[in-house]
C-alpha positions in Angstrom: 169.3 153.7 68.9 166.3 155.7 68.0 163.3 153.6 68.2 161.6 155.7 65.4 164.6 155.1 63.2 163.5 152.7 60.2 166.9 152.2 58.9 168.4 148.8 59.1 172.1 147.9 59.6 173.3 145.5 56.8 175.0 143.1 59.1 172.2 143.0 61.6 169.7 140.2 61.1 166.1 141.1 61.9 165.1 139.9 65.2 162.1 137.4 64.6 159.5 137.3 67.2 158.3 133.9 67.8 154.8 133.3 66.1 152.1 133.3 68.7 151.0 129.8 68.5 148.9 128.4 71.1 150.9 125.8 73.0 149.2 122.4 73.0 149.7 120.2 75.8 149.5 116.7 75.4 146.0 115.7 76.3 145.7 112.4 78.2 144.0 109.6 76.3 141.0 108.8 78.2 141.2 105.3 79.4 137.8 103.4 79.6 136.6 102.6 83.1 137.3 99.1 84.2 134.3 97.6 83.0 133.6 94.0 84.0 134.3 91.4 81.6 131.0 90.1 79.8 130.1 87.0 81.7 129.2 84.4 79.3 128.6 81.9 82.3 125.4 83.8 83.5 122.2 82.0 82.1 119.9 84.0 80.2 116.2 84.3 80.9 115.3 82.0 78.2 117.8 79.2 79.7 116.5 79.9 83.1 113.1 78.9 82.1 114.4 75.7 80.5 116.2 74.8 83.6 113.1 75.3 85.7 111.0 73.3 83.2 113.7 70.3 83.2 113.7 70.4 87.2 109.9 70.3 87.2 109.8 67.4 84.8 112.5 65.5 86.8 110.2 66.0 89.9 107.3 64.7 88.0 108.9 61.6 86.8 110.3 60.7 90.1 107.0 61.1 91.7 105.4 58.7 89.0 108.1 56.2 89.4 107.8 56.0 93.2 104.0 55.8 93.0 104.4 52.9 90.5 106.7 51.1 92.8 104.6 51.8 95.8 101.6 50.4 94.2 103.4 47.3 92.9 104.7 46.7 96.4 101.2 47.2 97.9 99.6 44.8 95.2 102.3 42.0 96.1 101.7 42.6 99.8 97.9 42.1 99.3 98.3 39.0 97.1 100.5 37.4 99.7 98.3 38.1 102.6 95.3 36.8 100.6 97.0 33.4 99.9 98.3 33.2 103.4 95.0 34.0 104.9 93.2 31.3 102.7 95.6 28.6 103.4 95.8 29.2 107.2 92.0 29.2 107.9 91.0 25.6 108.1 87.8 24.5 109.5 88.1 22.7 112.9 87.3 19.0 112.9 85.2 19.3 116.1 82.2 21.3 116.3 81.5 23.4 119.2 77.9 23.8 120.0 76.5 26.7 121.7 74.2 26.3 124.7 70.5 26.3 123.6 68.3 28.5 125.7 65.6 26.9 127.6 62.1 28.3 127.2 60.5 29.7 130.3 57.4 28.0 131.6 54.1 29.9 132.1 54.4 29.8 135.9 57.8 31.7 135.6 56.4 34.5 133.5 55.3 37.6 135.6 52.5 39.5 133.7 50.5 41.7 136.0 48.1 43.3 133.6 48.5 43.0 129.9 45.7 45.4 129.2 47.5 48.3 130.9 50.6 47.4 128.7 48.5 47.6 125.6 46.8 50.8 126.3 50.5 52.4 126.9 51.4 51.0 123.3 48.2 52.6 121.8 49.1 55.9 123.3 52.4 55.9 121.8 51.1 55.0 118.5 48.5 57.8 118.6 51.2 60.2 119.5 53.1 59.3 116.2 
């Protein structure tokens, strides 16, 4: 057969060349990265402030209650001690007398020179 021969044979079927179609390979479907599930349990910043506020208020209330109870306890204690002290103090039936000092006689006094004592006092007064 001559390649330049353009005659066709009646029984011969023309040879069809496959059409040049690009071969598409199946593209893999991208799977999303394993993202963590949204955490609904995590408190938001607004609820954190609310929790902190509640904790502060609870501490404040506990402090006030403990102060009131302490003050009431102290008041009761002071009232009990004042009633006990007034009832326990009773005047004694016997009076104890203190010894009376006896004045010294003129012969027992030892005064050497009263003039020199007065002069020393006058000097002190002038110094002031």
